[in-house]
N, C-alpha and C positions, 0 to 999 in steps of 0.2 A: 332412569334414563340413564344408558352406561357412559362413566367418565371419560376422559380423554388421560391417558396414560398422563403425566407429566416427570418429565429427565430431568435429572439435575447432568451440568455439564461434568464432572468429573465424581458423581453420589458418591463426595465424602463425610463432611461437615452436616451437608444440607440433607443427605439420610437422615441420618439421627435426628435432628429438629423437628425435619419440616415444615411445613408453614403454617401452623395454627387452624389450620381445615382438619386436622385427623386421620387425612392420609398421606403417610411419607410417601416422599417420591421417588421413584424408581431409578437407578441409572439409565442412561441413554447406553442405548445397544452397544456403541462403540467403547461402553468401559467395560461391559458385564464378561465377567468370566466364562467357562467353560469346562467339562467333568476334564480329567486328564486322557484318558483315549483319544477322543476328541477333539483333543488341544491338539495333539501331536500329529492325530490326521489328517485334519485338516491345513493344520504347520506345513505339515507335510506335502500336500497341495501345494500350497504355496510354491515351494522350493522347488518344486518339479517344474511348473510352470514359469517359470526364470532360471531355474542353472543355467540353460543351453546362453542363454543372455548373459550372462554372471562370464563363463569361460571361454565366451569366444576371444575377447580382448587380448588378455594371456597371452592363448594360443597364436592370434597375429600374431603380437608383438616379439613372445619368444622364439618366433621361426625368424622373423624377419630380423631377425640379432643374434641369429643362431646357436641358440642353445641349445644343449641337448636334453633327451625324453627327463632323462632324472632331475633337470634343471627347470625346464618345461612343466615338469610335475608339479614342483615344488611354486611355481610362480602361480598358479592356474591352483595352490593351496593356500596361497597368500590370498589371493583374491577372492575365494568361499570365504574364508575365516574375517575378512574384514569388509564382507557384505552384511556378516552376520552382526558385530559390532558396530556396525552405521545402523543397520534393521532397528537392533536393540534400542542406539541411540534416538533414534522417530518414533517407535511408537512406544517406547516407555517415559522416556523424553529425561532429562536432568537439567534443573532449575530454568532458562528461558532456552532451553535447546530441545527437540524434537516434536512434531505437530502431533505428535500422542493422536495418530488415524493409525489405522492397519495400510502403514506405506513397506514396502520392501525397499531396500534399499541394497545398491551394486553398481559395481564398473560400469558407467556410463558408455555405450559405444563411439560416443560424438569425442571424444579426445583417441579415439583412433586415427585417425589421417593426420593430424598432426602431432603423434607418436612417428607416427612413420616417418614424418617430414625432419623428426627432429632425430631419429635413428639415421637417414642420410646425411645432414649435413654435419652429426656429431659420428658418428661410425659407431660399430656392435660395440665395442670396448667401452665409451662412454656413454650412447643414449641411456642406459635406466637411468644409470646417476644423475645426470642429467634431464631426465623425466620426472624422477623423484623432484628433485629441488626446484624445477618448476612447479610442478602441481602441490608442494607445501607454499611458496608464495600465490599460487593464483588462491589457495582455499582460503589465506589467513587475510586478501585483501575481500574476500568473498564472504568472510565472517564479518569482518567490519560491515560490510554496505547492504548485509542484510536487513537491517529494519528498514532503510530508504528504500532497497526494490521491493520490499514487502510492500509499500503504499502504494503501487499501481494498481494492487487489486482493487480499487476503485473504478480503474478505467476495462472494468471486467464482468459488465452487466449478460444478463442471458443471451442477447444474441451474438458476443464473445466468448462467452463460456462454452456456449453448446454447439458453435464452429470448429472451439480447437476439440474439445473433446471427442467430437463424430469427428475431424483427422488425426486424432490421436490412433482412434480405431483404424482409420483410412492408410494411416502408414503403418501401423504393426501386420497387413495382410501379405506386404511382402514376404515379411519373416516367416510366417505360418506355410505360405505356399514353398521356397525356398527349402524347409525342414522339409513337405513333404515328398518334394521331390528327392528328397536327400541328405541336401545340406553342405555340399560342396561339389561347384560345378567340375570340378576336375578330375571327380570319379568316374569311371568308366558309364555306371547302370545311375548315372543321376537325371531323373527327371521316369527312369522306366516304368512299365508297368507293376512291376513286384513294389516298386517305391507308394506310387497315387494311390495304388490299392489299397496297402497297407493304412494309407492317411486316412482315404474313403471311410474301409472297414472300422478304422478308431472314431474316426467324427460321427459316424453310425449309432456305433457303440455308445456313448457317450451324451446320443442322443434318446436314445434308447430306454439307460437307466434313465435320464429325466425326468421320460413323462411315462417310465409305467414303476417306477421306486418314488418311497416317499419319505419321509423321514432324513436322517442321518444317511442312508444310505445316500439318495437324489441331492444330499447336500455337497457329497464325495465323489460325484459321479464323476468327473473328470482325473481324480486319481483310480480308482477305478479302471475307467478306459487307458487310460496309462497303464495301467497294471496285465488288462486283459490281452493288449492290444502288444506290450512287450512279451508276453509267453507266446501269443501267436506268430508274433515273428520270428520266434528260434525257429518252428521246422521252415517256414518262408527263408531264411538261411540272410537276415538284415539285421539282428541279433551280432553284435561282438563281444567279448566278453576278457579279449585281451589286456584290458586297464587292467579290469576286477584280476587278474591270474599275478599281474604284475607290480600291483599299488603294493606300501609299507602300511601296517596295523595304526604305525605312530610316527606323528611329525609333524613338529612346526615352526614357525617359519621366523627363523633367528631375523634376530633386527639388521637393516641395514645386510644383510647378504651378498649384495650385488656390487657393494663398495659406498662409502658416504655420499651424499646426496649434492652435484654440483651444481651452482647456481650460472647459466647465459641467460642474457638481456631477454633475446631473440625468440629463447625457447617458454620462457616466462609470458613476454607478451601473447602467445600464441595460443599458450593455457589459459591463461586469465580471458581469450577469448573465447575461449572454450567454456569457461567458466559461466561467463554473462550467457552464453548459451544454454548451460545446464539448468541455471537457474529459473532461467524462462519456461523451459520444461517442463521444471519442477513444481514452479508456480500453476503453471497448466492442469498439471497432475493433479494439484494438493486442489484443486476447486474444481476439475474433476470426483475425486474421489468424496470430496465434499458433498456432494448433490447428491452422492449415489449412497454414503449413509445416511443424510438428512443430517449431518452438520456442518451446514458449510463452513469455509475455509475464510475466517475472517481476516485482516491486515496480520492480526496478532499470533494466529497458528501458523500463517505462511512465514511469517519472521523468523519464530521457532523454528518450521522445517525445513527454510533455509542453511538456519545458523547449525539443523543437525549433518543437514546435507555436506556444509561446510566443512564443518567440525572432522565429520567423518572420515573426509578429503587429507582435511590435513595428515591425520593419526597414518591413513594408509601406506603414504610412503614408507612411514618408521618399519613395517614390516613387509615394506615390497610388494606392495598391493598399490593402484591407482588409483584415479579420481572416481567420488561415490557421488551418485545419483539416483534420486527415484524413480521404479521401476513402473513402465506402464502396463506391463504385460500385465502386473496381477490386481489393476484394477478391471477389468474383465472377469476376475474369479473373484470380486468381491460382487461386482455386480450380477454375477450368475446366480451364484450360491446363498447371499442374502444373508451371507455370514460377514455381520460387520464388526467382531470385537476386534480390539488390535489385543487383544494378548496371543489371538492366533497369528498371527504377521509376528509377534514375538518369538512364538515357539519356533516359526519356522527359521528366525533370527538364531534360536539356540541350534538350531538342526546343522543350519552353514558353517556356524562355530566349530562346534564335531566335527563334518566335514574336510573342513579346514587342516584341522588338529589329527583326523583319523585319514588317512589317501583313501583306502580301501572301500570306506562307508563312500568318499564321494566317486568315487569310481564305481559305484552299486549304481546309485541315483543317473551318473554319464552312459550305463546300459543299455538305457531306454534309447530304440532306434530315432532317427530325428524322422523319418514317415510318422512313426506314432504319436510323435510333440505337434508336427504339423495338424493332424486329424484334430486333437485337442485344441491347439492355436486358432484352429477357425474358427470355434464357436466363442474361445475368448478374448481374442481380440473382436471378433462381429458384436461380441455383449457394450464393447466399449463405445463403436459407431451406433449402436443402438438408445444408451445409453445420452451419447450427444444430441441426438434424433428426437429423446422425452427432453430436453433441456431446450431445443428448438419452439417447442412449442406455448413454450412460456417468453420466447422474446416476440411474439408482435409482429407472424409474417404476413399479416395481412398489408403492412404497410411496407412499400416497393423498396424506400431506404432499406429497409433491414433486408428484403429479397436481396440487393446489390449487395450487403455487406455478407452473410453469408455464402453467397457464389461466388463473389472475388476472392475472399481470400480462403475457399476450399479449393477453390483453382492456384493459387499459388500456390496451398500446402500441399497440391500432390504434383507437384512439377517435377520435383525429385523422384515420386516415382511413376509416371507419366515419359520422361522424358530424362533420364537420368545423367544425358551428354550435354540435357541443356545450356549449363554454366561452364563448359570446357571454355569458354576462352578467358575466362576469369581467373584472377592472381588467386593462388590458393588460401591466402589469408581470407579472403572472399566467402570463399567456398565453407570454408568450415561453417561459416554459418547459412548462407544459403539454400546448401543439402541439406538442410536439416528442413524441410516441409512443415511440422510444428510451430516453428519457431516462425521460419517467413509466414507462414498463416495464421497465426496469434500474434506477431506485431502488424499485421494487412489488418486481420480483424481489428485490433486496438485503434488503431491511428482512422480507419477509415469508419467507428461510430463516432469517434470527435469530430468529424469533418461533417457528418453527413448527421447529428444528431445530438449534438452538439453546439458548435461553432455559429453563431449566427444563428439558434434556433428561436428566439423571441420572432423573429421575423416570416421564419418560416410555418408557424406553430399555427398559425390562420391561414396557408395556403391549402390546395386541395389539389393534390397530385394523380394521374392518370396511374392506375396499375400497368405494366408493361405488357400483363397476362390478360387485360381485360382492358380493348383500345374503350375510349368513351365511355368510362365510370370513374368517374370521382371517387377517390377515398379520403376522406380528410385526418391530416396527421393528428396524433393523437398527442398530448403533451408530455414530453421526454424530461424524469428527473434530473439534474444536477450529477452532473460525477461524481459526486460528496454524497450519493445519497445511494447510489448501484450498488 
């Protein structure tokens, strides 16, 4: 009878020694390398999936503070450069820093609102130095509290992680739909037939490639879809190569190009709040990716991953970058391609560094039209939601308590999507958290799981509860493990 492959955590010493059975254990797929060509193309696919998310925050902030086109290009290049550094730190790891999972790191969009507020209060001349100073302080505090924050993993059983993973996919869908319409609501052709038709065609190309190809071609279906979609978009007239014509060949993000960091108390407090939100989302992302690659993220892994996030965020302002965090977009790519090697994403990190140092390379990727990205994004982000549903299958949804936990947390999490102005009367500081559906949904799921499945559970273990969807049919509760064993 065939034996089940035995994986090691890192595949180093254990590979050489074995365990006495005569069969050397194999490396876990996360730790397996790949041929150079495949490593580059699959890494490039990850970059293409997250590029728009990395460049969006510096473009928004740069425009708000009144940067010239040249300075805006510089700020964008700095963000790409630091995204590459943070990705290498997360995937390859140093000491106790880095989850060593196939995670792409980049500028988190959660910082945009507080950074715009800082710009409004401090003025365009001092905005960037104040933002950089506040980011450094928040990141340093986050690095210190990372091991304590990671202990929350015990409160993330499948009913919580499944809800959060599903919510991540749902929350990313508006991003794909915005790309599909053109990416900029102010453009006169936003949402016209050409844009949406191009997105639909790209989606069709990716689906056909996934259905009728195999092996390597099937794995890079998204990259091929983006390439073919971009070529088709040229005669359609929605491809813009202006950035490619104006880009320099070589450029380096000079340290503190926009001035030495300044430290304002209000800005520091707001960025600390964003750091906690970012750490919550990163924890959820690590749990999601751990499930997808069959290496569940434990407390140690999450602590190391959060250290990478915060260390990257601390270094980022030195090179004119912003707060870094794990990118949920790429979880969908891992789920769809089933390529679990962290070295693929590390290759993507290397590509990001090159793009940061070579503006013309960044401009080439930027030439992919937003509608083309939107078509591919539907597949990628939908795959994340599907992975969450797979996790929920392990959550015991035959119990009405768990159904309530999932339903309520998803409902709370989609509020910013379904009703964007729902929290308009709340203070700006509160909206930083409330407008992040992933964070609010995650917190709701954790709290409800504690209330329904842990607090006073000894008394309720013997109760029979009628399922709300099946009147009159009692469903006995199964005993729920304590938080320390989840």
